[in-house]
C-alpha positions as CSV (number, residue, x, y, z in Angstrom):
1,X,19.8,-1.8,-27.8
2,X,18.3,0.7,-25.3
3,X,15.0,-1.2,-25.3
4,X,16.8,-4.4,-24.5
5,X,18.6,-2.8,-21.6
6,X,15.3,-1.4,-20.2
7,X,13.6,-4.8,-20.6
8,X,16.5,-6.5,-18.8
9,X,16.1,-4.1,-15.9
10,X,12.4,-4.9,-15.7
11,X,13.1,-8.7,-15.8
12,X,15.5,-8.4,-12.8
13,X,13.0,-6.4,-10.7
14,X,11.4,-9.1,-8.6
15,X,14.6,-10.6,-7.5
16,X,16.7,-7.5,-6.9
17,X,13.8,-5.4,-5.5
18,X,12.6,-7.8,-2.9
19,X,16.0,-8.8,-1.8
20,X,16.7,-5.1,-1.0
21,X,13.4,-4.7,0.8
22,X,14.0,-7.7,3.0
23,X,17.4,-6.4,4.1
24,X,16.2,-2.8,4.9
25,X,12.7,-3.2,6.4
26,X,11.9,-4.4,10.0
27,X,8.5,-5.8,10.4
28,X,6.8,-8.7,12.1
29,X,4.1,-11.0,10.7
30,X,3.2,-13.7,13.1
31,X,0.3,-15.5,14.9
32,X,0.5,-14.0,18.4
33,X,2.7,-11.1,19.4
34,X,3.6,-9.9,22.9
35,X,5.7,-6.7,23.4
36,X,6.9,-6.7,27.0
37,X,7.4,-3.6,29.1
38,X,11.1,-3.3,28.4
39,X,10.7,-4.2,24.7
40,X,10.4,-2.0,21.6
41,X,9.0,-3.2,18.3
42,X,8.7,-1.5,14.9
43,X,5.7,-2.4,12.7
44,X,3.3,-5.2,13.8
45,X,1.1,-7.1,11.4
46,X,-1.0,-10.1,12.3
47,X,-3.5,-12.2,10.5
48,X,-5.9,-13.8,13.0
49,X,-3.5,-13.5,15.9
50,X,-3.6,-11.7,19.3
51,X,-1.4,-8.7,20.0
52,X,-0.5,-7.5,23.5
53,X,1.5,-4.3,23.9
54,X,3.0,-3.5,27.3
55,X,6.1,-1.8,25.9
56,X,6.5,0.5,22.9
57,X,5.7,0.2,19.2
58,X,7.7,2.7,17.1
59,X,5.3,2.7,14.1
60,X,2.0,1.0,13.3
61,X,-0.1,-2.0,14.3
62,X,-2.3,-3.7,11.7
63,X,-4.5,-6.7,12.6
64,X,-6.9,-8.8,10.5
65,X,-9.1,-10.5,13.0
66,X,-7.9,-11.5,16.4
67,X,-7.4,-8.9,19.1
68,X,-5.2,-5.9,20.0
69,X,-4.6,-5.0,23.7
70,X,-2.5,-1.9,24.3
71,X,-1.2,-1.1,27.8
72,X,1.9,0.7,26.6
73,X,2.8,3.2,23.9
74,X,2.2,3.2,20.2
75,X,3.8,6.0,18.3
76,X,2.0,5.3,15.0
77,X,-1.5,4.2,14.1
78,X,-3.6,1.2,15.1
79,X,-5.8,-0.4,12.5
80,X,-8.0,-3.4,13.2
81,X,-10.2,-5.1,10.6
82,X,-12.6,-7.5,12.3
83,X,-10.5,-7.2,15.4
84,X,-11.3,-6.5,19.0
85,X,-9.2,-3.5,20.1
86,X,-8.8,-2.7,23.8
87,X,-7.0,0.4,25.0
88,X,-6.0,0.1,28.6
89,X,-6.1,3.1,31.0
90,X,-2.3,3.3,30.6
91,X,-2.3,3.2,26.8
92,X,-0.8,6.1,24.9
93,X,-1.5,6.2,21.1
94,X,0.4,9.0,19.3
95,X,-1.4,8.4,16.0
96,X,-4.9,7.4,14.9
97,X,-7.1,4.4,15.7
98,X,-9.1,2.6,13.1
99,X,-11.6,-0.1,14.0
100,X,-13.4,-1.6,11.0
101,X,-15.9,-4.4,11.5
102,X,-14.8,-5.2,15.0
103,X,-15.0,-3.9,18.6
104,X,-13.3,-0.9,20.2
105,X,-13.0,-0.5,24.0
106,X,-11.4,2.6,25.4
107,X,-10.8,2.5,29.1
108,X,-10.9,5.8,31.1
109,X,-7.4,7.3,31.2
110,X,-6.1,6.1,27.8
111,X,-4.7,8.8,25.5
112,X,-5.3,8.9,21.8
113,X,-3.6,12.0,20.3
114,X,-4.9,11.3,16.7
115,X,-8.4,10.6,15.3
116,X,-10.6,7.6,16.0
117,X,-12.6,6.0,13.2
118,X,-15.0,3.3,14.3
119,X,-17.3,1.0,12.4
120,X,-18.9,-0.8,15.3
121,X,-19.7,-4.3,13.9
122,X,-19.2,-6.3,10.8
123,X,-23.0,-6.0,10.2
124,X,-22.5,-2.2,9.7
125,X,-20.1,-2.9,6.9
126,X,-22.3,-5.6,5.4
127,X,-25.3,-3.3,5.5
128,X,-23.2,-0.5,4.0
129,X,-22.1,-2.7,1.1
130,X,-25.6,-4.1,0.6
131,X,-27.1,-0.6,0.3
132,X,-24.5,0.4,-2.2
133,X,-24.5,-2.7,-4.4
134,X,-28.3,-2.9,-4.4
135,X,-28.7,0.4,-6.2
136,X,-29.9,-0.8,-9.6
137,X,-29.0,2.3,-11.5
138,X,-25.3,2.1,-10.8
139,X,-23.5,1.3,-14.1
140,X,-21.4,-1.8,-14.4
141,X,-18.1,0.1,-14.5
142,X,-19.0,1.9,-11.2
143,X,-19.7,-1.4,-9.5
144,X,-16.3,-2.6,-10.7
145,X,-14.8,0.5,-9.2
146,X,-16.4,-0.2,-5.9
147,X,-15.0,-3.8,-5.9
148,X,-11.6,-2.5,-6.8
149,X,-11.8,0.1,-4.0
150,X,-12.1,-2.6,-1.3
151,X,-9.4,-4.7,-3.0
152,X,-6.9,-1.8,-3.0
153,X,-8.0,-0.8,0.5
154,X,-6.8,-4.1,1.9
155,X,-3.7,-4.2,-0.2
156,X,-2.8,-0.6,0.6
157,X,-2.9,-0.9,4.3
158,X,-0.8,-4.0,4.3
159,X,1.9,-2.4,2.1
160,X,1.8,0.9,4.0
161,X,2.3,-1.0,7.2
162,X,5.1,-3.3,5.9
163,X,7.0,-0.8,3.7
164,X,6.4,2.7,5.0
165,X,9.9,4.0,4.4
166,X,10.1,2.7,0.8
167,X,6.7,4.1,0.0
168,X,7.5,7.5,1.5
169,X,10.9,7.7,-0.3
170,X,9.3,6.7,-3.7
171,X,6.6,9.3,-3.2
172,X,9.2,12.0,-2.5
173,X,10.9,11.3,-5.9
174,X,7.7,12.0,-7.9
175,X,8.0,15.8,-7.4
176,X,11.8,15.7,-7.7
177,X,12.0,13.8,-11.0
178,X,8.5,13.8,-12.4
179,X,9.3,13.8,-16.1
180,X,12.1,11.2,-16.0
181,X,9.7,9.0,-14.0
182,X,6.9,9.6,-16.4
183,X,9.1,8.7,-19.4
184,X,10.5,5.6,-17.8
185,X,7.0,4.5,-16.9
186,X,5.6,5.0,-20.4
187,X,8.5,3.2,-22.0
188,X,8.2,0.3,-19.5
189,X,4.5,-0.2,-20.1
190,X,4.9,-0.2,-23.9
191,X,7.7,-2.8,-23.6
192,X,5.7,-4.8,-21.1
193,X,2.6,-4.9,-23.2
194,X,4.6,-5.8,-26.2
195,X,6.4,-8.8,-24.6
196,X,3.1,-9.9,-22.9
197,X,1.2,-9.9,-26.2
198,X,4.1,-11.7,-27.9
199,X,4.0,-14.3,-25.1
200,X,0.3,-14.7,-25.6
201,X,0.8,-15.4,-29.3
202,X,3.4,-18.0,-28.4
203,X,0.9,-19.6,-26.2
204,X,-0.3,-21.6,-29.2
205,X,2.9,-23.5,-28.6
206,X,4.0,-24.8,-25.2
207,X,6.9,-22.4,-24.8
208,X,4.6,-19.4,-24.7
209,X,2.5,-20.5,-21.7
210,X,5.2,-20.2,-19.0
211,X,6.5,-17.0,-20.6
212,X,3.0,-15.5,-20.4
213,X,2.6,-16.5,-16.7
214,X,6.0,-15.1,-16.0
215,X,5.3,-11.7,-17.5
216,X,1.9,-11.4,-15.9
217,X,3.4,-12.3,-12.5
218,X,6.2,-9.8,-13.1
219,X,3.8,-6.9,-13.6
220,X,1.7,-7.5,-10.6
221,X,4.1,-6.4,-7.8
222,X,5.2,-3.4,-9.9
223,X,1.6,-2.3,-10.5
224,X,0.7,-2.9,-6.8
225,X,3.6,-1.1,-5.2
226,X,3.5,1.8,-7.7
227,X,-0.2,2.3,-7.2
228,X,0.1,2.4,-3.4
229,X,3.0,4.9,-3.8
230,X,0.6,7.1,-5.8
231,X,-2.1,6.8,-3.1
232,X,0.4,7.9,-0.5
233,X,1.5,10.8,-2.7
234,X,-2.1,12.0,-3.2
235,X,-3.0,11.6,0.5
236,X,0.2,13.3,1.7
237,X,-0.4,16.2,-0.7
238,X,-4.0,16.5,0.7
239,X,-2.9,16.4,4.3
240,X,-0.1,19.0,3.7
241,X,-2.7,21.3,2.1
242,X,-4.5,21.2,5.5
243,X,-1.2,21.9,7.2
244,X,-0.8,18.5,8.8
245,X,2.9,17.9,9.2
246,X,2.9,14.6,11.2
247,X,1.6,12.2,8.5
248,X,1.1,8.5,9.1
249,X,1.7,6.3,6.0
250,X,-1.5,4.4,6.6
251,X,-3.7,7.6,6.8
252,X,-2.0,9.1,3.7
253,X,-2.5,5.9,1.7
254,X,-6.2,5.5,2.7
255,X,-7.0,9.2,1.9
256,X,-5.2,8.9,-1.4
257,X,-7.1,5.8,-2.2
258,X,-10.4,7.5,-1.5
259,X,-9.5,10.5,-3.6
260,X,-8.3,8.3,-6.5
261,X,-11.5,6.2,-6.3
262,X,-13.7,9.3,-6.5
263,X,-11.9,10.5,-9.6
264,X,-12.2,7.1,-11.2
265,X,-16.0,7.4,-11.0
266,X,-15.9,10.3,-13.5
267,X,-16.4,8.9,-17.0
268,X,-13.5,9.4,-19.4
269,X,-11.6,11.6,-17.0
270,X,-11.4,8.6,-14.6
271,X,-10.0,6.3,-17.2
272,X,-7.3,8.9,-18.2
273,X,-6.5,9.5,-14.6
274,X,-6.0,5.7,-14.0
275,X,-3.8,5.5,-17.1
276,X,-1.6,8.3,-15.7
277,X,-1.4,6.6,-12.3
278,X,-0.2,3.4,-14.0
279,X,2.5,5.3,-16.0
280,X,3.8,7.2,-13.0
281,X,3.5,4.2,-10.8
282,X,5.6,2.0,-13.1
283,X,8.1,4.8,-13.6
284,X,8.7,5.5,-9.9
285,X,9.0,1.7,-9.1
286,X,11.5,1.1,-11.8
287,X,13.5,4.3,-11.2
288,X,13.7,3.8,-7.4
289,X,13.9,0.0,-7.5
290,X,10.9,-0.4,-5.2
291,X,11.9,2.7,-3.1
292,X,15.4,1.5,-2.3
293,X,17.5,3.9,-4.4
294,X,17.1,7.4,-5.9
295,X,18.0,6.4,-9.5
296,X,18.6,2.7,-10.2
297,X,19.8,3.4,-13.8
298,X,22.4,5.9,-12.6
299,X,23.7,3.6,-9.9
300,X,24.1,0.6,-12.3
301,X,25.7,2.9,-14.9
302,X,28.4,4.0,-12.4
303,X,29.0,0.5,-11.2
304,X,29.5,-0.8,-14.8
305,X,32.0,1.9,-15.4
């Protein structure tokens, strides 16, 4: 009976979790974005568009391609991947600036209170990847880890920019309720593997095919969000160890990703570490319902009473 209840919770996750996220998070994903002098915007994310900031941005700007021109104030970080970033003389950036595979122009008078990380052109990244992947002695599993690093890098910065509050809240619950989270994660993964294998066996008949796709699709957002929460948790812990109190979600997530990737390169220990990340990640996602509540089970139990 308990297993059926837990399974029911998992099956409801995509619908309930994402409905809650849409109602609580303010972010913009559009082609071209202009923030005028008297306007204030939260997070900004654009794919191939152009961003012009004359007013204020309360959190972060993430651009894939296109351009970012800042003449006003950005309280968070700026990250451009293959983008042209221009900081006008009146620009004030409270956080960090990351330019990867693009251009970065800083006019005299602009203020960047955080760090600046700059890969000058896309050829730099291509050469970097070519040098790494051309090393013939790297074992296959390490090549796989490198590929996964860049996949998680792109996914992490998108989620960290879109859902910073949910990620930060979920991360805070790990220390507060570690063992309940670990137990829920372990039980959830066992149930998930069981129903997925059962659906795979049913694939020999037509009814098993849609069930298999459903359960695979169900696990992807849980795994993705949970893993990014763990990256944030690791990065935040590292930054706090160096006594940095003003922590950007993007910076914390990227540092956590780098740390996790380094550990993954260690044979045996890396595999065990990844397993623990998956268990904790699933547990924190399920217990907090994608970072929207402290204990989803307790809330539902009180409601049913």
